[in-house]
C-alpha positions as CSV (number, residue, x, y, z in Angstrom):
1,X,0.0,0.0,0.0
2,X,1.3,3.4,-1.0
3,X,-0.2,6.6,0.6
4,X,0.6,10.2,0.0
5,X,-0.3,13.0,2.4
6,X,-0.1,16.8,2.5
7,X,-1.8,19.0,5.1
8,X,-3.9,21.7,3.4
9,X,-4.5,23.6,6.6
10,X,-8.2,23.0,6.9
11,X,-8.0,22.8,10.7
12,X,-10.5,19.9,11.0
13,X,-8.0,17.7,13.0
14,X,-7.7,20.7,15.5
15,X,-11.5,20.7,16.3
16,X,-13.2,18.5,18.8
17,X,-10.2,16.2,19.4
18,X,-8.7,15.4,22.8
19,X,-4.9,15.4,22.0
20,X,-2.8,13.0,24.1
21,X,0.0,14.8,25.9
22,X,3.3,13.7,27.5
23,X,3.6,14.6,31.1
24,X,5.7,17.6,30.3
25,X,3.2,18.7,27.6
26,X,0.3,18.3,30.1
27,X,2.1,20.5,32.6
28,X,2.7,23.2,30.0
29,X,-0.8,23.0,28.7
30,X,-2.1,23.6,32.2
31,X,0.3,26.5,32.7
32,X,-0.9,28.1,29.5
33,X,-4.5,28.1,30.7
34,X,-5.7,25.0,28.9
35,X,-7.8,22.2,30.3
36,X,-6.5,18.6,30.6
37,X,-8.7,15.6,30.5
38,X,-7.6,12.4,32.2
39,X,-8.8,9.2,30.4
40,X,-8.3,5.8,32.2
41,X,-8.8,2.2,31.0
42,X,-7.5,-1.0,32.4
43,X,-7.3,-4.7,32.1
44,X,-6.8,-7.6,34.4
45,X,-3.9,-10.0,34.8
46,X,-5.9,-12.9,33.4
47,X,-6.2,-10.9,30.1
48,X,-9.8,-9.8,30.6
49,X,-10.3,-6.6,28.5
50,X,-7.2,-7.2,26.4
51,X,-7.4,-8.0,22.7
52,X,-5.3,-11.0,21.6
53,X,-1.8,-10.1,20.5
54,X,-1.8,-6.7,22.2
55,X,-0.6,-7.6,25.7
56,X,3.1,-6.5,25.3
57,X,2.2,-3.1,24.1
58,X,-0.6,-2.7,26.7
59,X,1.6,-3.8,29.6
60,X,4.4,-1.5,28.6
61,X,2.2,1.6,28.8
62,X,0.3,0.7,31.9
63,X,0.9,0.5,35.7
64,X,0.3,-2.5,37.8
65,X,-2.2,-1.7,40.6
66,X,-4.2,-3.6,43.2
67,X,-8.0,-4.0,42.8
68,X,-9.7,-6.2,45.3
69,X,-8.0,-9.5,45.3
70,X,-6.7,-9.0,41.8
71,X,-3.9,-7.2,40.1
72,X,-4.9,-4.8,37.3
73,X,-3.1,-2.8,34.7
74,X,-4.2,0.8,34.2
75,X,-3.3,3.0,31.3
76,X,-3.7,6.7,31.9
77,X,-3.8,9.3,29.2
78,X,-3.5,13.0,29.9
79,X,-5.0,14.9,26.9
80,X,-5.7,18.4,25.8
81,X,-9.4,18.9,26.3
82,X,-10.7,20.5,23.0
83,X,-14.4,21.0,22.6
84,X,-14.7,22.9,19.4
85,X,-11.6,24.6,18.0
86,X,-8.3,24.1,19.8
87,X,-7.5,27.1,21.9
88,X,-4.3,27.6,20.0
89,X,-5.9,28.0,16.5
90,X,-6.0,31.5,15.1
91,X,-8.6,33.0,12.8
92,X,-6.9,31.5,9.8
93,X,-6.8,28.0,11.3
94,X,-3.1,28.2,11.9
95,X,-1.5,27.0,15.1
96,X,-0.2,29.7,17.4
97,X,2.2,27.3,19.1
98,X,3.4,25.5,16.0
99,X,7.0,25.3,17.0
100,X,6.2,23.7,20.4
101,X,3.0,21.9,19.4
102,X,2.5,18.5,21.1
103,X,4.1,15.3,19.8
104,X,0.8,13.8,18.7
105,X,0.0,16.9,16.6
106,X,3.4,16.5,14.9
107,X,2.7,12.9,14.2
108,X,-0.8,13.3,12.7
109,X,-2.2,11.7,10.6
110,X,-0.3,8.6,11.7
111,X,-1.5,6.5,14.6
112,X,0.5,6.1,17.9
113,X,-0.9,2.6,18.7
114,X,1.0,0.0,16.7
115,X,-2.1,-2.1,16.5
116,X,-4.1,0.5,14.7
117,X,-3.2,1.0,11.0
118,X,-3.6,4.3,9.2
119,X,-7.0,4.4,7.5
120,X,-7.5,7.6,5.5
121,X,-11.3,6.9,5.4
122,X,-11.4,7.4,9.2
123,X,-9.6,10.7,9.1
124,X,-11.3,14.1,8.7
125,X,-8.8,15.4,6.2
126,X,-10.4,16.2,2.8
127,X,-9.7,13.9,-0.2
128,X,-7.1,16.3,-1.7
129,X,-4.9,15.8,1.3
130,X,-4.4,12.2,0.2
131,X,-3.9,13.1,-3.5
132,X,-0.7,15.2,-3.2
133,X,2.4,15.7,-1.2
134,X,5.3,13.3,-0.4
135,X,4.9,9.6,0.0
136,X,3.9,8.8,3.6
137,X,3.6,5.0,3.4
138,X,5.3,2.9,0.7
139,X,4.8,-0.8,0.5
140,X,2.9,-0.8,3.8
141,X,5.9,0.9,5.6
142,X,6.2,4.4,6.9
143,X,8.6,6.2,4.6
144,X,9.3,9.3,6.7
145,X,12.2,8.4,9.1
146,X,11.7,11.6,11.1
147,X,8.1,10.8,11.6
148,X,8.9,7.3,12.7
149,X,11.3,8.7,15.3
150,X,8.6,11.0,16.6
151,X,6.2,8.1,16.9
152,X,8.8,6.1,18.9
153,X,9.3,9.1,21.2
154,X,5.6,9.3,21.9
155,X,5.3,5.6,22.7
156,X,8.4,5.8,24.9
157,X,6.9,8.8,26.8
158,X,3.8,6.7,27.4
159,X,5.9,4.1,29.0
160,X,8.2,6.5,30.9
161,X,5.4,8.6,32.3
162,X,2.9,5.9,33.5
163,X,4.1,5.5,37.1
164,X,4.2,9.3,37.6
165,X,0.7,9.6,36.0
166,X,-0.6,7.0,38.5
167,X,1.0,8.8,41.4
168,X,-0.6,12.1,40.2
169,X,-4.0,10.4,39.9
170,X,-3.6,9.1,43.4
171,X,-2.9,12.6,44.7
172,X,-6.0,13.9,42.8
173,X,-8.3,11.2,44.2
174,X,-8.6,9.4,40.8
175,X,-8.9,5.7,41.4
176,X,-11.7,4.4,39.1
177,X,-10.9,2.9,35.7
178,X,-13.0,1.4,32.9
179,X,-12.3,-2.0,31.4
180,X,-10.3,-1.8,28.2
181,X,-12.6,-2.3,25.3
182,X,-15.7,-1.5,27.4
183,X,-15.1,2.2,27.9
184,X,-13.1,4.9,29.6
185,X,-13.4,6.9,32.8
186,X,-12.9,10.6,32.1
187,X,-11.9,13.2,34.6
188,X,-11.6,17.0,34.3
189,X,-9.4,17.9,37.3
190,X,-8.8,21.4,38.6
191,X,-5.8,22.7,36.7
192,X,-4.1,24.3,39.6
193,X,-4.4,21.0,41.5
194,X,-3.1,19.0,38.5
195,X,-0.1,21.3,38.1
196,X,0.7,21.1,41.8
197,X,0.4,17.3,41.7
198,X,2.7,17.1,38.7
199,X,5.3,19.3,40.4
200,X,5.2,17.3,43.6
201,X,5.5,13.9,41.9
202,X,8.3,15.1,39.6
203,X,10.2,16.5,42.6
204,X,10.3,13.0,44.2
205,X,12.9,10.5,43.4
206,X,10.5,7.6,43.8
207,X,6.7,7.2,43.8
208,X,4.7,5.5,46.5
209,X,3.1,2.1,46.0
210,X,-0.2,2.4,44.1
211,X,-3.4,2.6,46.1
212,X,-6.5,0.5,45.4
213,X,-8.3,0.9,42.1
214,X,-11.8,-0.1,41.1
215,X,-13.6,-0.7,37.8
216,X,-16.6,1.1,36.4
217,X,-18.2,-1.1,33.8
218,X,-21.1,-0.8,31.3
219,X,-23.4,-3.6,32.6
220,X,-24.0,-6.5,34.9
221,X,-22.5,-9.1,32.5
222,X,-19.2,-7.2,32.4
223,X,-19.3,-6.6,36.1
224,X,-19.7,-10.3,36.8
225,X,-16.6,-11.1,34.7
226,X,-14.5,-8.5,36.6
227,X,-15.7,-9.6,40.0
228,X,-15.1,-13.3,39.1
229,X,-11.5,-12.3,38.4
230,X,-11.3,-10.9,41.9
231,X,-11.3,-7.2,41.1
232,X,-13.3,-4.4,42.7
233,X,-16.4,-3.0,40.8
234,X,-17.8,0.4,41.7
235,X,-21.6,0.3,42.3
236,X,-22.5,3.9,43.0
237,X,-23.1,6.6,40.3
238,X,-20.1,8.6,39.3
239,X,-19.7,12.0,40.9
240,X,-16.2,13.0,39.9
241,X,-15.9,11.5,36.5
242,X,-17.9,10.5,33.4
243,X,-18.0,6.9,32.0
244,X,-17.6,6.8,28.2
245,X,-19.0,3.5,27.0
246,X,-17.5,1.8,23.9
247,X,-20.2,-0.8,23.7
248,X,-22.8,-0.6,20.9
249,X,-26.1,0.8,22.2
């Protein structure tokens, strides 16, 4: 498969997209007055919630935490919260922070997850974006070495930051995850509290042992599977987060 790509500056990818951030980027985003959303998903040691063949990648970007009588892996994403246009877009749909824009913005339209192939049909870029510009993918392989290095940097940051992210969540009282494939739990923390928690955790040489986590799931059938595995399931309605279901209605 050969794919060409050239950004035409339509700005569609900068609207209504929560952009994953490294820990350093999240800190800067908060300092600049932006809102960070925290998205959490997890899976159990027995593989519940984990698609076949994805365990190595999922474990490397997650933190092992206790949940009831089980051990769970939680993956935590800090993302720029963008409802409508990104706060850094100007009136011409140009980025005001282009030289220091987040890694994921630099990587677009490529995917960060190695198990998700690039599919132009799922992108919002207009057809002409895929009809011009340099070769992006040649023979099924990414042709741009610089882009490949940025993708690796992003994946490595995911792995390097995860224990700090868990410690930050612990300080913020975030301890409920969704089951991978079933949904996400989504938090909108106070930005001053988030910035303070990031600074405190980064100032420490080590992080404390993870506290107890619990699962919010979409239905009784999923809850039974999680509980049978020994993990804790939350039963009360969420007050500090939203549950984003991935199950078909």
